[in-house]
C-alpha positions as CSV (number, residue, x, y, z in Angstrom):
1,X,-7.6,3.8,19.4
2,X,-11.3,3.7,18.5
3,X,-11.4,-0.1,18.3
4,X,-9.8,-0.4,21.8
5,X,-12.2,2.1,23.2
6,X,-15.1,0.0,21.7
7,X,-13.4,-3.1,23.3
8,X,-13.2,-1.6,26.8
9,X,-16.7,0.0,26.7
10,X,-18.5,-3.1,25.3
11,X,-16.9,-5.7,27.5
12,X,-16.0,-3.9,30.7
13,X,-18.5,-1.0,30.6
14,X,-15.4,1.3,30.9
15,X,-16.1,5.0,31.6
16,X,-13.9,7.6,29.9
17,X,-12.6,10.1,32.4
18,X,-9.9,12.0,30.4
19,X,-9.1,12.5,26.8
20,X,-6.2,14.1,24.8
21,X,-5.1,13.6,21.3
22,X,-2.7,10.8,22.3
23,X,-4.2,9.4,25.5
24,X,-7.5,8.4,27.1
25,X,-8.1,7.3,30.6
26,X,-10.9,5.0,31.7
27,X,-12.3,3.6,34.9
28,X,-13.4,0.0,35.1
29,X,-15.0,-0.7,38.5
30,X,-12.6,1.7,40.1
31,X,-9.5,0.5,38.2
32,X,-7.7,3.1,36.2
33,X,-6.8,2.1,32.6
34,X,-4.6,4.3,30.5
35,X,-4.8,4.0,26.8
36,X,-2.1,5.7,24.8
37,X,-1.4,5.8,21.1
38,X,1.4,3.6,19.7
39,X,2.2,0.5,17.7
40,X,0.3,-2.7,18.2
41,X,2.3,-5.6,19.7
42,X,4.0,-7.5,16.9
43,X,3.4,-10.9,18.4
44,X,1.1,-12.6,20.8
45,X,2.2,-14.1,24.1
46,X,0.7,-15.6,27.2
47,X,1.5,-12.5,29.2
48,X,-1.8,-11.2,30.2
49,X,-4.0,-9.0,32.3
50,X,-6.5,-10.8,34.5
51,X,-9.8,-9.4,35.8
52,X,-11.9,-11.1,38.5
53,X,-15.6,-11.4,38.2
54,X,-18.4,-13.0,40.1
55,X,-19.5,-16.4,38.8
56,X,-23.0,-15.1,38.3
57,X,-21.7,-12.4,35.9
58,X,-19.3,-14.7,33.9
59,X,-21.7,-15.8,31.2
60,X,-22.8,-12.2,30.5
61,X,-19.1,-11.2,30.0
62,X,-18.5,-14.2,27.7
63,X,-21.5,-13.1,25.6
64,X,-20.1,-9.5,25.4
65,X,-16.7,-10.8,24.3
66,X,-18.3,-13.1,21.7
67,X,-20.5,-10.2,20.5
68,X,-17.6,-8.0,19.5
69,X,-15.9,-10.8,17.7
70,X,-12.4,-10.8,19.2
71,X,-10.3,-14.0,19.3
72,X,-11.0,-16.2,22.2
73,X,-8.5,-18.9,23.1
74,X,-9.4,-22.5,23.6
75,X,-10.5,-23.1,27.1
76,X,-7.9,-24.9,29.3
77,X,-8.6,-27.3,32.1
78,X,-8.6,-25.9,35.6
79,X,-8.0,-27.4,39.0
80,X,-11.3,-28.3,40.7
81,X,-12.5,-25.3,42.7
82,X,-10.2,-22.8,40.9
83,X,-13.1,-21.1,39.0
84,X,-13.9,-20.4,35.4
85,X,-11.7,-18.4,33.0
86,X,-11.9,-17.0,29.5
87,X,-8.8,-15.7,27.6
88,X,-9.2,-13.3,24.7
89,X,-7.1,-10.9,22.7
90,X,-7.9,-7.3,22.0
91,X,-7.3,-5.7,18.6
92,X,-3.6,-5.0,19.3
93,X,-2.6,-8.5,20.5
94,X,-2.9,-7.9,24.2
95,X,-4.2,-10.9,26.1
96,X,-6.9,-10.6,28.7
97,X,-8.3,-13.1,31.2
98,X,-11.6,-12.9,32.9
99,X,-11.7,-15.2,35.9
100,X,-14.4,-16.1,38.5
101,X,-13.2,-16.0,42.0
102,X,-10.3,-14.2,43.6
103,X,-6.5,-14.6,43.5
104,X,-6.6,-15.9,47.0
105,X,-9.1,-18.7,46.0
106,X,-6.9,-19.6,43.0
107,X,-3.7,-19.8,45.2
108,X,-5.6,-21.9,47.8
109,X,-6.5,-24.4,45.0
110,X,-2.8,-24.5,43.9
111,X,-1.6,-25.2,47.4
112,X,-3.8,-28.2,47.9
C-alpha cells in the first residue's frame, strides 16, 4: 500500500482524508479515490483510468511520472486535435492515462 500512496501523492498530489488498517481514501482535485489492501492484478490489460489535465500542466505530470520510475507505455498516434496522452502503470499493474483536453473534445475529434 505504501508504494501506491507514494504513486498517488507524487503524481497527482493526492491528499489522504481517511485511514484504517485496510483502506485509505484520497482526494485528487475533488475526485475520491479508495485504496484497499488486496492482491495485485496478475496481468496487465489496456483497461485503464483516464484523468484529464490542462495542456499547460501536461509536461509537469510527465516529469513526475518519470521521476518515480513507473513503466510508461510507448506513445501512440492520436487524431489531430485530440490532445496529448501518456499511459503508465502503477506498481500493481493498473493502467492510467493522463490526457490533455476533455472527453467532449476527444469525442468531437472522433466524429469528424
